[in-house]
C-alpha positions in Angstrom: -7.0 -3.2 14.5 -6.3 0.4 13.4 -3.1 1.0 11.4 -1.2 4.3 11.4 0.3 5.8 8.2 1.0 9.1 6.5 0.2 10.8 3.2 3.3 10.3 1.1 5.0 13.2 -0.6 7.6 11.2 -2.6 7.8 7.9 -4.3 11.5 6.9 -3.7 12.8 3.9 -1.8 14.7 6.1 0.5 11.6 8.1 1.4 9.5 5.0 2.0 12.3 3.6 4.2 12.2 6.8 6.3 8.5 6.3 6.8 9.0 2.7 7.8 11.8 3.8 10.2 9.4 6.2 11.9 7.3 3.2 12.9 4.5 3.7 10.4 2.7 0.8 8.6 1.1 2.4 5.5 1.1 5.3 3.1 -1.6 7.2 1.2 -1.3 8.9 -2.2 -3.3 12.1 -2.7 -3.2 13.1 -6.4 -4.4 16.7 -6.4 -5.9 18.5 -9.3 -3.8 21.7 -9.6 -3.5 24.2 -12.5 0.2 24.6 -11.7 0.8 20.8 -12.0 -1.9 19.5 -14.4 0.0 16.3 -15.1 0.5 15.2 -11.5 -1.7 12.2 -12.1 0.3 11.2 -15.1 3.6 11.4 -13.1 2.0 9.1 -10.5 0.7 6.6 -13.0 4.0 6.4 -14.8 5.8 5.6 -11.6 3.4 2.9 -10.4 5.8 0.0 -11.0 8.6 1.8 -9.2 6.2 2.7 -6.3 5.0 -0.8 -5.9 8.5 -2.3 -5.9 9.7 0.3 -3.4 6.8 -0.4 -1.1 7.4 -4.2 -1.3 11.0 -3.7 -0.2 10.0 -1.6 2.9 6.9 -3.7 3.8 4.6 -0.7 3.7 1.1 -1.1 2.3 -1.1 1.5 0.6 -4.1 2.6 2.7 -5.8 4.6 -0.1 -5.4 6.6 -3.2 -7.4 9.9 -3.7 -8.1 12.7 -6.1 -8.8 16.2 -4.6 -10.0 19.3 -6.4 -11.1 17.9 -9.7 -14.2 19.3 -11.4 -16.5 16.3 -11.7 -19.6 18.1 -13.0 -19.9 20.7 -15.7 -22.9 23.0 -16.2 -25.3 21.8 -18.9 -23.1 18.8 -19.6 -23.4 16.5 -16.5 -20.3 14.5 -15.8 -16.9 15.9 -16.8 -15.6 13.1 -19.1 -12.0 14.2 -18.8 -12.0 14.0 -15.0 -14.0 10.8 -15.0 -11.3 9.2 -17.2 -8.7 10.3 -14.6 -10.8 8.8 -11.8 -10.9 5.5 -13.6 -7.2 5.5 -14.2 -6.6 6.2 -10.6 -9.0 3.5 -9.5 -7.0 1.1 -11.7 -3.9 2.3 -9.9 -5.5 1.8 -6.5 -6.2 -1.8 -7.4 -2.7 -2.4 -8.7 -1.2 -1.1 -5.5 -3.5 -3.3 -3.4 -5.2 -0.4 -1.6 -8.8 -0.9 -0.5 -10.2 2.7 -1.0 -10.3 5.4 -3.6 -11.2 8.9 -2.3 -12.6 11.8 -4.2 -15.2 14.6 -4.0 -17.8 16.3 -6.2 -18.2 20.0 -7.0 -21.4 22.0 -6.7 -22.7 24.0 -9.7 -24.1 27.3 -8.5 -26.1 28.0 -11.6 -27.9 24.7 -11.2 -30.7 23.9 -8.7 -30.0 21.9 -5.6 -32.1 19.1 -7.0 -30.1 18.9 -10.2 -26.9 19.0 -8.3 -28.0 16.1 -6.1 -29.2 14.2 -9.2 -26.0 14.6 -11.1 -23.8 13.9 -8.1 -25.7 10.7 -7.4 -25.2 9.7 -11.0 -21.5 10.4 -10.8 -21.0 8.4 -7.6 -23.1 5.5 -8.7 -21.0 5.3 -11.8 -17.8 5.5 -9.9 -19.0 2.9 -7.3 -19.9 0.4 -10.0 -16.5 0.9 -11.7 -14.8 0.5 -8.3 -16.7 -2.7 -7.7 -15.4 -4.1 -10.9 -11.8 -3.5 -9.6 -12.5 -4.6 -6.0 -12.2 -1.0 -4.8 -14.5 0.9 -2.4 -15.2 4.6 -3.1 -15.2 7.2 -0.4 -16.1 10.9 -0.5 -13.9 13.2 1.5 -15.2 16.0 3.7 -12.9 18.7 2.5 -14.6 21.7 0.9 -12.1 21.9 -2.0 -14.4 21.6 -5.1 -16.6 19.4 -3.0 -19.9 19.9 -1.2 -20.6 16.4 0.2 -19.2 17.4 3.6 -21.8 17.2 6.3 -25.2 15.9 7.5 -27.5 17.3 4.8 -25.4 16.4 1.8 -24.5 13.0 3.2 -28.2 12.2 3.9 -29.1 13.1 0.3 -26.2 11.4 -1.5 -25.3 8.4 0.6 -28.9 7.3 1.0 -29.0 7.1 -2.8 -25.6 5.6 -3.3 -25.6 2.7 -0.8 -22.0 1.6 -1.3 -20.5 5.1 -1.1 -18.4 5.7 2.1 -16.8 8.7 3.9 -13.2 9.7 4.3 -13.3 11.7 7.5 -11.0 14.5 8.7 -12.1 16.4 11.9 -10.2 19.5 11.0 -12.6 20.3 8.1 -15.5 20.1 10.5 -13.8 22.2 13.1 -13.0 25.0 10.7 -16.6 25.0 9.6 -17.7 25.4 13.2 -19.5 22.0 13.4 -19.4 19.1 15.9 -17.0 16.4 14.7 -17.8 13.9 17.4 -21.5 14.1 16.6 -20.8 13.6 12.9 -18.7 10.6 13.6 -21.2 9.1 16.0 -24.1 9.5 13.4 -22.1 8.5 10.3 -19.7 6.0 11.8 -21.1 3.1 9.8 -20.0 4.9 6.5 -16.6 6.1 7.6 -14.0 3.9 5.9 -10.8 6.1 6.1 -9.4 8.7 8.4 -7.1 11.7 8.1 -5.3 13.0 11.2 -4.8 16.7 10.7 -4.2 19.4 13.3 -6.3 22.5 13.5 -6.3 25.7 15.6 -8.8 28.5 15.9 -8.3 31.7 17.9 -11.3 34.0 18.5 -13.3 31.8 16.2 -10.9 32.2 13.2 -8.5 29.8 11.7 -5.1 30.6 13.2 -2.6 27.9 12.2 -2.5 24.2 11.2 -0.2 22.7 13.9 0.7 19.0 14.0 -2.1 16.8 15.2 -1.8 16.4 18.9 -0.6 20.0 19.4 -3.9 21.4 18.2 -7.4 22.0 19.5 -8.9 18.6 18.5 -10.0 16.5 21.4 -8.1 13.4 20.3 -8.8 11.2 23.3 -12.6 11.7 22.6 -12.0 11.3 18.9 -10.5 7.9 19.4 -13.0 6.9 22.0 -15.7 7.6 19.4 -13.8 5.6 16.8 -13.8 2.6 19.1 -17.4 3.1 19.9 -18.4 3.0 16.2 -16.2 -0.1 15.7 -13.7 1.6 13.4 -10.8 -0.8 12.8 -9.3 0.6 9.6 -6.5 2.9 8.6 -5.5 6.3 9.9 -3.2 8.6 7.8 -1.4 11.6 9.2 -1.6 14.7 7.1 1.4 16.9 7.7 0.3 20.3 6.7 3.1 22.1 4.9 1.0 25.2 4.5 1.6 26.2 8.1 3.8 29.3 8.5 5.1 28.0 11.8 5.6 24.3 11.3 8.1 24.3 8.4 11.9 23.8 8.2 13.3 21.8 11.1 9.9 22.0 12.9 8.2 20.2 10.1 9.9 16.8 10.7 9.7 17.3 14.5 6.0 17.9 14.2 5.5 14.8 12.2 7.3 12.7 14.7 5.4 14.3 17.6 2.1 13.3 15.9 3.3 9.8 15.3 4.3 9.3 18.9 1.2 10.9 20.2 -1.3 8.9 18.0 0.3 5.6 18.7 -0.9 5.9 22.3 -4.5 5.6 21.1 -4.1 2.5 19.0 -4.8 -0.4 21.4 
């Protein structure tokens, strides 16, 4: 049965209790690579024991841990050893928290051929998958385009066919903003989708306009869930509350989250 959760923004007991009180069952931790906060992963790792204890008190479980934006490949050098070390530490943390999935992506090097990019990316993910197996963790590639090019049919075909135990973390908003068919992608790649983000998206005149709460956006959520049931998806769904919206902030931010929770629960049968 699908379980509904949210991407966590804090680690405190009070915050986790608020999530539980909203009727959610799980959380996800997204550890972004950001020049303005280069030690974000260290802060997360140092608080693991506190996080685990607070989650145990509230009864929430961890759906996944992920790393977005990191530079995995370096021109003329192959894998970025600094970033790989962070991946491994975060996979260890994923195991410690009892989460089943670690999510990440892989950048494209423009100065290198497509063949070499594919070869190096396959090498990177094969390495990560094997390390994940040693910890009991499955590895998934997200479909965000933030320092990641493994986002749609062509790259999935090339990479996933050569890394048989690599999965997909799917978010329909990335597909929508790229002008592609998210229901078609889900139907064709459903056997590799292992984790879902629920994010709102809105285009006007073909251009990105705002990121409203999921359920108040243009995504056909009934068809989305019908497709999930058709592909046999029975795993976790995590709400991504987009704080970048110029509209849905302040008092509307929390109201938007609750609207999405109430809306999405109707589809979990």
